[in-house]
Backbone bond lengths (Angstrom), bond angles and torsions (degrees), N, CA, C in turn:
res aa  C-N    CA-C-N  psi(-1)  N-CA   C-N-CA  omega(-1)  CA-C   N-CA-C  phi
1 M - - - 1.418 - - 1.593 111.72 -
2 Q 1.352 110.48 -43.24 1.498 112.00 -178.74 1.611 113.60 -52.20
3 K 1.317 118.54 -38.50 1.360 123.86 -176.93 1.526 110.63 -71.30
4 L 1.323 114.34 -27.20 1.551 113.09 178.67 1.491 108.94 -80.34
5 I 1.398 118.17 -36.26 1.422 122.17 179.75 1.573 110.36 -65.91
6 Q 1.263 112.54 -37.27 1.605 117.63 176.96 1.515 105.26 -63.89
7 G 1.319 116.36 -42.02 1.364 118.74 -179.81 1.516 116.12 -57.32
8 I 1.329 108.21 -43.72 1.595 112.40 179.16 1.529 111.73 -63.57
9 H 1.332 113.83 -40.17 1.525 117.29 176.32 1.514 111.44 -58.68
10 H 1.377 115.26 -46.08 1.451 119.80 176.12 1.514 114.66 -58.49
11 F 1.360 113.35 -38.75 1.471 116.08 -177.84 1.579 110.18 -71.44
12 Q 1.299 112.28 -42.58 1.552 114.98 179.42 1.467 112.47 -66.46
13 S 1.372 119.85 -40.35 1.474 125.88 -175.08 1.572 111.31 -73.19
14 N 1.303 114.70 -42.88 1.524 119.30 -165.02 1.503 113.70 -116.36
15 L 1.298 119.48 -37.51 1.497 120.16 -175.67 1.412 113.28 -90.06
16 F 1.339 117.05 -49.58 1.599 122.24 -174.74 1.588 108.37 -55.58
17 S 1.290 113.82 -44.27 1.489 114.87 -172.48 1.557 109.04 -63.87
18 S 1.314 119.97 -36.67 1.386 123.72 -176.13 1.435 111.17 -72.97
19 Q 1.403 117.69 -23.45 1.530 119.74 177.75 1.560 109.98 -116.54
20 R 1.168 118.34 33.63 1.513 124.82 -172.84 1.598 103.91 -56.14
21 E 1.284 117.93 -51.50 1.441 125.28 -173.83 1.511 106.45 -54.08
22 L 1.376 120.98 -52.45 1.421 122.20 -179.08 1.415 112.53 -55.23
23 F 1.388 120.14 -48.23 1.500 119.99 -177.52 1.489 111.33 -71.21
24 E 1.218 121.29 -29.53 1.499 122.62 173.25 1.521 111.39 -67.09
25 R 1.383 118.43 -32.30 1.467 120.50 176.96 1.453 105.88 -71.73
26 L 1.355 119.90 -44.18 1.431 124.16 -176.06 1.435 113.59 -64.42
27 A 1.347 122.30 -23.35 1.422 122.59 177.38 1.535 113.01 -72.22
28 G 1.342 115.63 -10.97 1.361 118.72 177.44 1.556 113.27 -91.24
29 G 1.320 116.63 -4.13 1.457 121.30 -176.56 1.430 114.18 141.27
30 Q 1.393 116.58 169.68 1.371 120.91 -173.73 1.515 111.53 -126.31
31 R 1.331 119.11 151.35 1.513 117.53 174.25 1.557 102.82 -151.34
32 P 1.289 113.10 75.36 1.490 116.53 -179.49 1.495 113.88 -65.35
33 D 1.375 115.63 154.37 1.353 119.01 177.10 1.451 117.42 -77.92
34 A 1.421 117.01 -32.47 1.480 119.45 -174.51 1.477 110.69 -147.12
35 L 1.339 124.21 157.77 1.419 125.97 164.82 1.584 103.58 -96.85
36 F 1.254 111.68 128.81 1.397 125.19 -175.72 1.471 113.11 -115.19
37 I 1.388 120.62 102.99 1.398 128.71 -174.18 1.481 109.44 -97.82
38 T 1.331 122.27 117.18 1.524 119.08 -176.22 1.481 107.22 -150.98
39 C 1.286 117.28 179.07 1.357 128.10 -177.53 1.511 115.31 -74.07
40 S 1.379 119.81 157.27 1.434 123.32 177.40 1.532 114.95 -75.21
41 D 1.344 113.64 -13.26 1.351 122.61 -169.55 1.555 109.08 -52.50
42 S 1.481 113.36 130.74 1.432 119.91 -171.80 1.501 109.82 -62.76
43 R 1.332 123.14 -19.76 1.436 124.52 -177.90 1.509 116.78 -75.39
44 I 1.299 110.77 -6.67 1.560 117.63 -173.17 1.564 105.90 -106.35
45 N 1.301 119.22 124.77 1.410 126.41 175.64 1.552 103.86 -125.87
46 P 1.295 119.23 99.23 1.497 121.53 178.25 1.504 116.23 -58.22
47 N 1.257 122.74 -42.90 1.371 125.71 175.18 1.618 114.75 -62.01
48 L 1.337 113.87 -36.56 1.479 117.09 -178.42 1.478 104.15 -73.84
49 I 1.335 120.68 -45.45 1.436 121.16 -173.96 1.509 111.98 -63.52
50 T 1.358 116.37 -36.56 1.527 121.55 -177.90 1.540 109.23 -95.40
51 Q 1.294 122.49 -8.99 1.445 125.13 -175.09 1.484 110.45 53.17
52 T 1.362 113.62 56.91 1.444 118.72 175.23 1.446 111.94 -117.24
53 D 1.307 114.24 155.05 1.503 124.65 -178.35 1.486 110.72 -87.21
54 P 1.309 117.91 164.50 1.496 122.29 166.90 1.551 109.89 -49.60
55 G 1.266 111.51 138.73 1.479 118.37 -178.30 1.411 118.11 89.60
56 E 1.400 120.16 -8.55 1.448 121.50 -174.27 1.613 109.52 -95.91
57 L 1.258 115.84 -25.09 1.464 120.33 -175.96 1.566 112.37 -118.35
58 F 1.243 121.17 129.85 1.475 123.41 173.32 1.593 101.12 -105.71
59 I 1.390 115.70 119.89 1.398 123.15 -164.86 1.542 114.14 -116.95
60 I 1.272 114.11 136.24 1.541 123.07 171.07 1.412 101.95 -117.35
61 R 1.354 118.01 132.32 1.464 125.58 171.24 1.489 111.53 -128.66
62 N 1.329 116.38 137.47 1.477 118.92 173.19 1.550 102.94 -163.32
63 A 1.373 110.95 169.38 1.477 117.44 -179.38 1.509 105.77 -60.78
64 G 1.322 119.21 123.79 1.448 126.54 171.27 1.537 116.69 78.29
65 N 1.372 118.02 16.07 1.412 123.29 177.75 1.619 111.83 46.07
66 I 1.278 108.07 55.77 1.503 113.56 -169.42 1.478 108.60 -103.69
67 V 1.426 117.11 144.07 1.403 121.57 179.53 1.535 103.79 -123.61
68 P 1.317 122.92 101.17 1.493 121.06 177.35 1.591 111.28 -56.86
69 A 1.230 114.38 138.74 1.501 119.32 178.57 1.556 106.02 -59.26
70 H 1.407 114.63 150.72 1.394 116.42 177.25 1.497 119.33 -52.18
71 G 1.336 113.34 126.60 1.474 119.92 177.84 1.481 108.12 91.38
72 A 1.264 121.17 -11.34 1.586 124.09 -173.12 1.561 115.64 -81.23
73 A 1.365 117.74 -16.50 1.313 123.84 176.15 1.542 112.07 -150.90
74 N 1.403 109.85 163.18 1.603 109.82 178.32 1.573 103.46 -113.83
75 G 1.211 122.25 32.22 1.430 124.04 168.57 1.557 114.48 -69.15
76 G 1.279 116.64 -177.04 1.514 122.15 -179.55 1.572 111.73 -86.66
77 E 1.241 119.69 -5.91 1.471 121.12 -179.07 1.519 111.95 -56.71
78 G 1.430 118.89 -54.92 1.402 125.25 -178.55 1.585 111.25 -57.64
79 A 1.268 115.86 -44.84 1.436 116.85 -179.73 1.502 115.91 -70.77
80 T 1.311 114.58 -34.45 1.518 117.64 174.42 1.567 107.89 -65.53
81 I 1.272 117.56 -42.38 1.532 120.09 -170.42 1.496 102.06 -65.60
82 E 1.315 119.19 -46.36 1.409 130.21 -179.27 1.577 115.14 -53.30
83 F 1.291 109.05 -45.15 1.559 118.45 179.44 1.480 108.48 -74.35
84 A 1.313 118.07 -39.72 1.442 120.00 178.93 1.428 114.18 -54.97
85 V 1.352 110.20 -51.57 1.579 120.60 -172.59 1.551 110.43 -74.79
86 A 1.338 112.28 -57.40 1.408 118.42 -175.15 1.507 113.62 -81.26
87 G 1.254 123.88 -36.38 1.389 128.12 -177.16 1.646 114.33 -83.37
88 L 1.406 109.54 -43.70 1.501 110.90 -174.71 1.511 110.95 -102.99
89 G 1.364 118.15 -5.66 1.572 118.64 -177.60 1.380 116.43 69.47
90 I 1.408 118.11 29.08 1.429 119.09 179.34 1.549 110.12 -63.33
91 Q 1.279 118.12 142.54 1.479 123.66 -179.64 1.548 114.33 -108.25
92 D 1.256 115.90 -11.27 1.559 120.19 -178.48 1.455 112.69 -134.09
93 I 1.299 120.80 127.45 1.425 126.96 169.18 1.515 116.26 -112.89
94 I 1.236 112.15 123.93 1.520 115.09 -175.52 1.548 108.17 -118.04
95 V 1.400 113.70 123.38 1.428 123.38 173.87 1.526 104.47 -97.12
96 C 1.481 118.32 115.06 1.434 122.99 -176.03 1.509 110.20 -115.15
97 G 1.324 116.22 113.33 1.511 118.83 169.47 1.479 106.91 -93.76
98 H 1.336 113.97 -175.54 1.515 117.53 -173.29 1.573 107.75 -154.27
99 S 1.328 113.33 154.03 1.508 117.25 176.84 1.533 108.67 -62.83
100 H 1.316 116.82 157.73 1.476 123.17 169.06 1.529 107.87 61.79
101 C 1.298 118.62 41.09 1.521 117.49 -175.19 1.528 107.37 -86.57
102 G 1.348 113.25 125.95 1.453 121.96 177.88 1.406 115.66 -60.31
103 A 1.338 117.46 -45.01 1.399 124.09 178.23 1.453 115.31 -59.48
104 M 1.328 119.23 -45.05 1.524 121.78 169.75 1.424 115.28 -64.80
105 N 1.321 118.38 -33.50 1.498 119.85 173.65 1.507 108.49 -64.43
106 G 1.312 120.03 -40.49 1.486 122.44 176.05 1.507 113.29 -65.90
107 L 1.359 117.14 -34.82 1.425 116.04 172.83 1.428 116.37 -64.68
108 L 1.246 115.00 -37.25 1.562 121.85 178.60 1.592 109.01 -71.65
109 H 1.274 115.84 -35.83 1.482 118.84 -172.32 1.601 105.82 -126.98
110 P 1.329 119.14 80.97 1.497 124.78 -172.95 1.481 111.97 -66.70
111 D 1.374 119.99 -22.65 1.382 125.31 178.32 1.596 108.39 -59.73
112 S 1.311 116.39 -29.83 1.478 115.54 -175.49 1.635 107.95 -81.30
113 L 1.253 117.79 2.74 1.449 120.36 177.43 1.439 116.12 -113.88
114 K 1.405 114.89 20.49 1.481 122.52 -174.10 1.415 110.10 -63.69
115 N 1.371 122.49 -29.52 1.462 125.35 -178.95 1.516 111.81 -98.74
116 L 1.306 114.00 8.27 1.548 120.01 178.88 1.491 112.33 -121.93
117 P 1.308 117.27 74.44 1.409 118.77 -177.37 1.561 116.70 -64.97
118 A 1.247 115.80 -34.04 1.447 120.45 178.02 1.476 111.62 -69.64
119 M 1.316 117.72 -38.67 1.456 125.43 174.93 1.608 109.26 -59.71
120 T 1.337 110.62 -48.89 1.503 116.28 -179.69 1.457 111.41 -59.67
121 A 1.305 117.78 -38.85 1.482 120.64 179.00 1.573 111.15 -70.13
122 W 1.224 114.27 -36.14 1.470 118.99 179.60 1.534 110.83 -64.59
123 L 1.218 114.33 -44.36 1.489 118.91 -179.14 1.490 114.07 -70.18
124 S 1.262 118.88 0.62 1.500 124.19 173.73 1.557 104.10 -65.89
125 H 1.305 119.41 -28.86 1.471 122.80 178.89 1.480 115.23 -71.04
126 A 1.391 110.13 -8.53 1.526 114.06 171.21 1.520 114.88 -116.19
127 E 1.407 110.02 25.75 1.431 118.64 -177.72 1.548 110.04 -56.98
128 A 1.263 119.34 -36.84 1.529 125.95 -179.49 1.703 105.15 -63.35
129 T 1.224 113.02 -36.49 1.480 116.31 175.54 1.491 111.67 -60.70
130 R 1.358 112.33 -49.81 1.516 116.04 -179.02 1.457 116.01 -58.07
131 R 1.363 114.16 -43.36 1.411 123.86 -178.17 1.470 110.78 -65.42
132 I 1.404 120.93 -39.89 1.419 123.87 176.44 1.444 110.96 -59.88
133 M 1.434 111.96 -49.48 1.443 112.93 175.56 1.456 123.33 -55.51
134 Q 1.337 105.95 -37.70 1.564 114.46 -178.57 1.417 109.08 -71.11
135 D 1.409 121.62 -42.64 1.413 121.23 -171.41 1.558 115.15 -86.68
136 K 1.335 113.02 -28.62 1.456 114.40 -176.99 1.554 118.99 -104.64
137 Y 1.388 113.54 -19.41 1.483 116.57 -173.76 1.503 109.08 -126.99
138 G 1.288 116.94 42.65 1.532 117.15 -174.92 1.538 113.19 -73.52
139 E 1.330 115.53 -11.63 1.462 119.44 176.04 1.510 117.94 -88.14
140 R 1.384 114.79 -9.95 1.442 119.27 179.53 1.625 109.85 -87.43
141 S 1.322 107.81 162.48 1.498 116.63 -178.69 1.460 110.10 -158.16
142 G 1.328 114.26 167.40 1.545 117.88 175.94 1.541 114.87 60.90
143 E 1.224 113.97 -145.00 1.468 120.79 -178.40 1.516 115.79 -62.10
144 A 1.308 116.89 -33.32 1.447 122.06 172.90 1.551 112.14 -60.86
145 L 1.311 115.63 -44.68 1.460 115.80 175.41 1.387 115.26 -64.91
146 L 1.293 122.80 -40.31 1.462 129.22 -177.08 1.573 108.21 -66.12
147 T 1.343 113.10 -45.63 1.434 114.80 178.32 1.544 114.31 -61.03
148 T 1.290 115.98 -43.02 1.454 122.90 179.07 1.435 107.47 -63.62
149 A 1.426 122.62 -39.87 1.420 120.46 178.90 1.492 112.18 -66.64
150 V 1.398 119.34 -36.73 1.439 120.07 -179.68 1.640 107.24 -64.98
151 E 1.272 119.27 -38.33 1.508 123.95 -179.56 1.560 106.67 -66.12
152 E 1.255 114.09 -53.74 1.459 118.76 -178.05 1.514 116.50 -57.05
153 N 1.328 111.56 -37.15 1.513 119.05 175.20 1.418 114.02 -65.09
154 V 1.344 117.69 -41.44 1.472 119.74 177.30 1.578 109.31 -57.42
155 L 1.256 117.07 -40.64 1.508 124.02 -179.20 1.493 108.81 -68.31
156 V 1.286 120.18 -41.44 1.453 126.75 -178.66 1.539 105.92 -65.65
157 Q 1.249 118.51 -45.72 1.544 119.40 -175.02 1.562 109.46 -75.30
158 M 1.327 118.10 -23.26 1.369 113.29 170.86 1.508 115.64 -75.26
159 E 1.254 114.22 -27.16 1.524 121.86 171.17 1.595 107.31 -62.91
160 N 1.316 117.02 -46.97 1.417 122.31 176.64 1.528 114.04 -54.12
161 L 1.389 108.95 -44.69 1.445 114.12 177.69 1.507 112.73 -55.43
162 R 1.181 119.46 -34.75 1.533 125.65 -175.15 1.482 108.60 -67.00
163 T 1.322 120.90 -23.52 1.346 124.92 179.58 1.525 117.52 -73.06
164 H 1.389 115.75 -16.02 1.427 126.82 -174.13 1.666 106.12 -82.25
165 P 1.224 117.44 118.33 1.403 119.58 -176.20 1.559 122.94 -44.48
166 V 1.407 110.27 -38.90 1.463 113.23 -179.34 1.479 108.12 -75.49
167 V 1.248 121.51 -28.92 1.443 123.82 177.98 1.576 111.98 -74.22
168 A 1.356 112.14 -40.21 1.481 116.39 -179.05 1.618 105.84 -65.77
169 A 1.342 116.09 -44.37 1.475 117.72 -178.07 1.604 111.07 -61.27
170 G 1.411 114.73 -45.78 1.478 115.40 175.66 1.398 115.92 -60.52
171 L 1.328 123.25 -37.28 1.427 125.46 177.55 1.418 111.19 -67.24
172 S 1.287 119.73 -44.05 1.430 122.21 -175.78 1.610 111.16 -66.37
173 Q 1.264 115.20 -23.89 1.455 120.32 178.61 1.469 117.01 -94.75
174 G 1.431 113.05 -2.92 1.445 118.36 -176.17 1.439 114.96 76.60
175 K 1.359 121.42 14.29 1.466 123.46 -168.71 1.512 104.74 -102.11
176 L 1.382 121.58 3.41 1.419 121.74 -177.46 1.478 109.18 -146.25
177 K 1.411 115.97 147.53 1.472 118.81 178.76 1.585 105.56 -130.84
178 L 1.263 118.44 140.23 1.529 126.14 175.45 1.513 106.79 -102.68
179 H 1.233 116.43 144.19 1.471 124.81 -178.27 1.645 108.78 -139.46
180 G 1.327 112.34 136.49 1.539 118.27 179.85 1.497 105.36 -113.84
181 W 1.301 114.55 125.25 1.478 123.41 179.67 1.540 109.27 -126.94
182 V 1.381 117.45 153.38 1.379 127.18 164.29 1.505 111.00 -131.29
183 Y 1.266 113.11 132.00 1.556 117.73 -178.78 1.545 109.82 -110.05
184 K 1.299 115.02 121.76 1.437 123.71 179.96 1.493 110.48 -85.17
185 I 1.255 119.83 104.93 1.477 123.29 -176.59 1.509 115.48 -54.32
186 E 1.343 115.12 -44.13 1.404 112.02 -171.80 1.486 120.67 -80.91
187 T 1.386 110.88 -9.96 1.547 116.87 174.24 1.439 113.75 -117.20
188 G 1.272 121.20 -11.74 1.524 123.29 -173.62 1.451 115.71 74.98
189 Q 1.295 115.27 9.82 1.559 117.98 179.53 1.549 107.85 -80.69
190 V 1.322 110.99 146.90 1.505 122.59 169.28 1.527 111.39 -115.17
191 F 1.285 119.58 128.08 1.441 122.77 -178.66 1.542 103.80 -111.73
192 A 1.325 117.76 140.01 1.523 118.77 174.42 1.555 108.48 -122.70
193 Y 1.227 116.12 151.56 1.405 126.39 -172.72 1.577 107.12 -76.65
194 E 1.236 119.47 124.34 1.423 126.17 -179.42 1.613 104.59 -104.73
195 P 1.260 116.73 103.83 1.504 115.62 -177.92 1.651 114.76 -59.27
196 E 1.352 113.08 -36.17 1.442 114.58 -175.10 1.529 109.10 -69.27
197 R 1.291 122.06 -25.16 1.452 125.44 -179.41 1.495 112.50 -99.10
198 G 1.361 112.81 -19.84 1.482 120.91 176.39 1.575 107.58 68.82
199 Q 1.319 112.73 38.06 1.572 114.29 175.04 1.463 107.02 -157.94
200 F 1.395 109.56 168.83 1.431 118.64 176.65 1.551 108.33 -87.22
201 V 1.312 113.63 132.14 1.518 121.51 176.56 1.441 108.85 -131.26
202 P 1.433 116.62 162.25 1.471 120.94 176.47 1.480 114.55 -47.24
203 V 1.220 121.87 127.01 1.538 128.13 -169.67 1.547 106.73 -46.56
204 A 1.327 116.43 -38.79 1.535 116.55 -170.83 1.527 108.42 -70.67
205 E 1.363 124.96 -6.21 1.408 127.10 -175.09 1.522 112.03 -99.12
206 V 1.445 114.54 -4.48 1.389 121.05 176.68 1.497 112.45 -98.70
207 P 1.278 120.03 115.13 1.495 122.66 179.30 1.493 112.64 -56.64
208 V 1.267 113.01 142.26 1.403 125.59 -179.96 1.573 110.25 -100.39
209 V 1.293 121.74 106.81 1.328 123.16 171.64 1.510 114.97 -105.30
210 P 1.306 118.94 110.62 1.473 119.70 -170.93 1.455 110.85 -82.43
211 V 1.224 115.83 156.79 1.566 121.78 176.02 1.431 103.31 -75.71
212 S 1.237 119.14 136.49 1.461 130.31 178.31 1.467 107.58 -65.98
213 P 1.420 116.02 151.32 1.486 118.11 176.53 1.490 115.05 -52.24
214 S 1.464 113.86 -44.30 1.426 120.89 -175.59 1.534 113.95 -64.83
215 Q 1.306 115.71 -15.39 1.471 121.73 -174.27 1.594 111.03 -98.24
216 R 1.290 115.93 -8.43 1.455 121.66 -167.60 1.621 108.72 -68.63
217 L 1.261 117.30 143.83 1.476 123.55 175.05 1.516 103.92 -74.74
218 K 1.384 110.04 138.33 1.478 115.63 177.96 1.572 110.33 -74.76
219 A 1.349 114.44 128.53 1.390 123.25 -177.78 1.517 114.66 -85.11
220 A 1.316 113.42 134.44 1.477 119.68 173.63 1.455 114.64 -94.38
221 P 1.360 121.89 163.19 1.421 123.03 -177.32 1.600 105.74 -59.18
222 S 1.310 111.35 151.27 1.524 118.78 179.48 1.638 108.06 -78.64
223 I 1.398 108.70 164.14 1.364 113.43 174.71 1.477 108.16 -108.97
């Protein structure tokens, strides 16, 4: 705790004053560029990876960057997605997995979760990932197996996103785009799913097609 408290003092004394104008502007409301759904893993820092400032990312974090399908859970993910899209007018949603993911390792090795019943229940929202791994990649093992599970889970959670009414509506009107990313902790690389090639490639190789101004969802005041 001492390190955290010292960090707060440093922020208030040195960083806040140099960005006072930014924070005063943020006090009046938010207009983030994207909804970033990623893992709770302490090694992942969305703002550091994307070099974004406060107010530029709307973030959901949970074990395994999971998005329960619409109506499948009463957690905060559905409400947060709805507010991001319908309330804030977000145009891009990113599901970002990462290398060495403990949640995906648990999905692949359920015996390791025998003393974690809540985690076991939570990973039921990635059951499709588990079945894909079992039926399609039975010959893989070790890091190759885990890396594939991370990638497949990103795609599964993107499909779950499509079940949410506000997302389905945005996609059907061309007002919203979904992106699947995987962050490699040890190299700093980010890979993005390229549908035309059916694989994850370096993010710089994936063309960015922005939503046109006329297609943007109207943003409501922030809460």
